[in-house]
N, C-alpha and C positions, 0 to 999 in steps of 0.2 A: 294633395287631395283636399278638396274643399269639403267642409262639414255641411251636411244638409239638415236643415231644421224643419220639423214637421209641426204644422199648426193644426190643432184639433178644434174645430168650431163646435160651439154648443148647439145641439139640435133641439128643435121644439119637442116638448114632451108629448108622448102619445101613449095610448093605452093598448098594450098588446092584446090581440084577440085570442092567442093561444099561449100556453105555458112554454112551448118550444121557442117562441120569440124572446121571451124573458130569459131563457137559458142561453140563447145565442148572444144576446146583449151582454150578459154577464161574462161570457167567454171572450167576446171581441174587445171589450174595454181593457181588461188586463193584458191581452195580447198586444194591443197598440202601445200601451204604456211600457211593456217590456221591450218592444222593438225600439221605442224612443230612447229608453235608458241605455240599451246596448249601443245605439248609434252614438250617443254622447260619450260613452266609455271608449268607443273605438277612436273617435276624434281626439279625445284627451290623450290616448296612447300615442297617436301619431304626433301630436304636439310635443309630448315628452321625449320622443325619439329625436326630434330636431334640436340638437344640442352640441356643445363643445365637450370634448373629452381629451385627456392627456395621453400622449404616446411615449413609449420608452425609446430612448435614443442611444444609451450606452456611453454618453459623454456629459461632462459638466461645462464644456466650453460655452462661452457666450455666443449664441447663434445670431448673426446679423441679417441673414437673408434666406429666402426659400423660393424655389422655382419648380413647378411641375409641368412636365410635357403633356401629360394626360392625367386621368384620375388615379393611375397606379404608379407611374414613373416620376420620381421627384428627387430634388437635391436641396441640401442645406449647407451653408458655410458659416464660419465664425472665427473666433480668436485663435491665434497661434497655429494657423493652417488647418483648422478643423474642417473636414470635408465629409459629408454624409450623403448616402443615397438610399433610395427605397424603390422596390419594384412591386409593392403590394399596397400602395396608398398610405404607407407609414405604419402599417401593422408591425413591420420590422424595419429597422434602420441599420444600415451597414456603415461602420466607421471606416472610411477609405484611407489609403496611404496619403499622408500629407504631401501636397505638391510643393509646399514651401513652409517655412516656420513663421512667415510673416502673417499678419492678420488678413483674413479674407472678408471683405466688407460687403460685397454684392455678387450676385450670380444671375446670368441671363442667357437663355438659349434662343438662337434664331431658327433652328430646326433640330431634328433629333440628334444629329451628329455634331453640330457646331455650337459651342457655348463659350461664354466669357466670364471671368472672375476679376473683380477689382481687388488689388492687393495693396497693403500699406506696410512699409518697413517699420520695425520697432525702433523707437528712439534710443533704446539701449544696445542696439546692435551696431557694430562698426560699419561705416559706410565710406566709400570713396567720395572725394569732393564733388565730382560731377555725376554721381549716381542718383537716380530718381528715387524720391521718397515713395511714390506710388507708381504702379505699373499694372498691366493686364496679363492674365493668363488665358490662353485660347486652347480649346480642344477641337479637333477635327474628327475624332473617333468616338464621340458619345461619352466622353469623360474617362476613357482609358488612359490617355496621356495628355499632358498640358505643356505648352511652350510659352515662353515669356514674350510679351509684346510691349515695346516702349511707346509711351504717349507723350510724355513731357521731355523737353530738351532745353539746353542752354539755361536761360534765366528762369525757366519754369520748373526745374528739377526738384525744387523744395516744396512744390504745391502738393497738398494732400487731396486725393480724389476719393469719392465715396460711393457713387452710383453709376451704373451703366444701363442704357436703354437703346434698343434698336426698333426702328419702324418696320424694317424688312431685312433681308439678308445683307444688303449693301449699305443702307443708311443707318448710322448709329451715333450716339453721343455719350460721353463720359464727363462727369462734372464733380466739383468739390469746392474747396475754400477759395476765398478772395475772388469770387465770381468766375472761377475757372471753368470753361466749357470748351471741350474739344470734340470735333465732329469728323466722321469718316463717310466717304461716299463710295468706297471700294471694298467693303466688307472687312475693314480693319487693317488693310494693307498700309494705309497712311492716315495720319490724324493731323488736323489743322485747328488751331485755337480760333474760336469765334468771339466777337466782341459782344459783351453783355453790359447793360447799363446799371451795374451794381458791383460793389467790392465785397458784399456779404457772401457767406458760405451758401452754396446751392445744395439743397438737401433732398428735393423730390422733383419728379417729372412725370408728365403724362403726354404721350404722343399718339394721336389718332392715325397718323400716316406720316409719310416722309416730309410733308410740308407743315402740317398743323400740330403745334405742341405748346406746352406750358411748363414753366419752372417755378418752384417756390423755394424759400430759404429763410435764413436769419434776416433780421431787420425788416420784417413785413414784406419780403421780396415776393412779388407776384408778377410774372412775366409771360407774355404771349408772343408766339411767332406764327406767321402764315406762309413763310418762305424757307422753311427748313433750318432756321436759325441764322440766316444772313442778317436779319434785323429782328429786334425784340421791342415790344411795347409794354410799358408798365401798367399794371392794374391799380385801381384805387379802391380803398376800403371805405364804404359809406357808413358813417357812424349813426345809423338809424336805430331808434329804440326797438327792442325786441319784445313783442307781446307775449305775455306769460299767462297761464291759467290763473283763475282767481286764487288768492291766498298762497301763491307760490312766489318765492323770491329767487333771484338769479344766484348761481353759485358765487361764493365770496370773491373768487379770482376772475370771474367772467368780465366784470366791468373794465378791468385793465386792458383787455383786448379791444375795447371800444373807446378808450380814452384818447382824445386828440394828441398826437405826438408820440404815442406809445409805439414800441418796436416789438412786434411779435416774432417768435421763432416758429416758422411754418415748416413742418417736417415732410409732408407728403401731399399729393394732389391727385385727384381722379376725375376724369371727364366721362360722362355718359354719352355725349354727342358733341357737336361743334359749339353748342351754346351753354350747356348745363354742366357745371363742375363744382367740386368741393375740395377745400384745403383744410388740413388739420394741423394742430401744433401744441405748443406749451400751454399748460394750465387748462386743458380741455377745450382749447379754442377750435371752433368749426366755422369756416367761412364758406359761403355759397355764391355762385354767380349764375345768371341766366342770360348773359349777353356775351358769352365767349371769353370772359375774363377781364373785360374792361372795368366792371365795377363788382365789388364783393360786399356782401352783408353778413353780419355775425348771426349764427344760430346758437340756441341754447342746447348744449350737449348733455347737461345733467351730471357732468363729472368734473372734478378738479385735477384729475390725473393727466399728465402729459400724453398726448396722442401722437403716435409715431407713424401710423400708416392708415390708408383709407382705400376702399374699393367700392365703386358703384356699378351695378349691373344695368340700370336704366335710370330714368329721371325720378324714380320713386324709391327704389330699394338700394341700401348700401350698408356697409360695415366700417367701423374704425376700431383700432386696437392701440393699447398703450401701456403706461405704467401700472403697477400693482395688479397685473393680470386683467386689465380692463378690456372689455369688448362691448361696444355699443352698436345698436342696430336701428335702422329707420325703414319704414315702408311708405312714408309720405314725403319723400324728398328732403328730409331733415327738419320738417316742422316740429316733429317730436322724435326724440331718441330714447331708446330703452336699453338699460344695462342688461347684459346676459352673462351668466356665470361661465367661467372658463376652466375652473378646477385648478387654477394656479395663482399664487400671489406674485409671481415673477413678472418683470417687465416683458411685454410682447413688442418686438421691434419691427417685424415685417409680416405682411399679410398677403396671402395668395389664394385665389379661387379658380377652380375649373367649373364653369357654370355657377349657378347661384346656390346649389345644394351641396357642394363639396369644396371645403376650404381648409387652409392650414395657417397657423401663425407660429412664429418662432421667437425666441428671446433668451433671457438670462438663464444661466445654469443648465444649458443643454435642453431647454424647454421647447417642446413641440406640442401644440394642441391642434386638434382637427375638428371640423364641423361637418356633420351629416344632416342634411335637411330632409 
């Protein structure tokens, strides 16, 4: 709801002919003033209600990812097989039976019944020589049961995978260290490794459809595909100066993200359309592109905390979350970012929104915070 501002123009003085007019003027002025003050108070109340708040989860596991089917039904996953679900928007979270004792790194649903979890074996657990370090779990019954799906084989069994994304029910990707990227075109029945022009760890992805997508990662990795991952093109960071308001200095660590030869760790990427996107990473780094990922320019985030996830609704409004309970918000495409309180000092690792007024972020110590706009 937008606030309405009332402008009261000064009227020319006149001499009332009767005492009744004087009485009416005396009554009208306070009435208008009262209505104006009530309207301001109402707008302030609406603004105060649009905020982050912490939810109880019943676990202290480090939560790595969150996914919501709608504004009520959602899932969160984390360390040592932690699996949580909610049917009321997070007012209550149920700690589900662990599908495995391995770490659950990411979760994604292609529809109400079909979902995927990325799992990573513990280095302290015994493993067979040809056993995969990472694998997927798939549900076909809305999370009631999960079955193991192998992705890596042969020389790739030692690769650690971290994230999974699907463009539709058939086309999906799972990726991780050493530039590992595996794709499926049959709903996860088979997976094929795709060639990527980097050996750095891939940490984040944004796919608009089965053809158009972007990957980011360590070593300033910024990649774009227009053919479903058959080929990838590297983006370039332009080291242009960032204009700041008068008397404001950039954060101490910000210049390192713009120094020639520097290597940024980029953790996540979000595209509003085919041309406009944002990537976030270590040291509060925020990069933006307006040409589909060919060139990127640094923005001033106003924070030194590492940023782990980002979500844009359109070309103007977006959120990013990260270390120390950080949440930053922009309504002008990242020209300015404003920090918003989240009610937690813990790292927030993953961000998810259903629409622009309902969101969740999860992280260290079983932390779940929710946004209501």
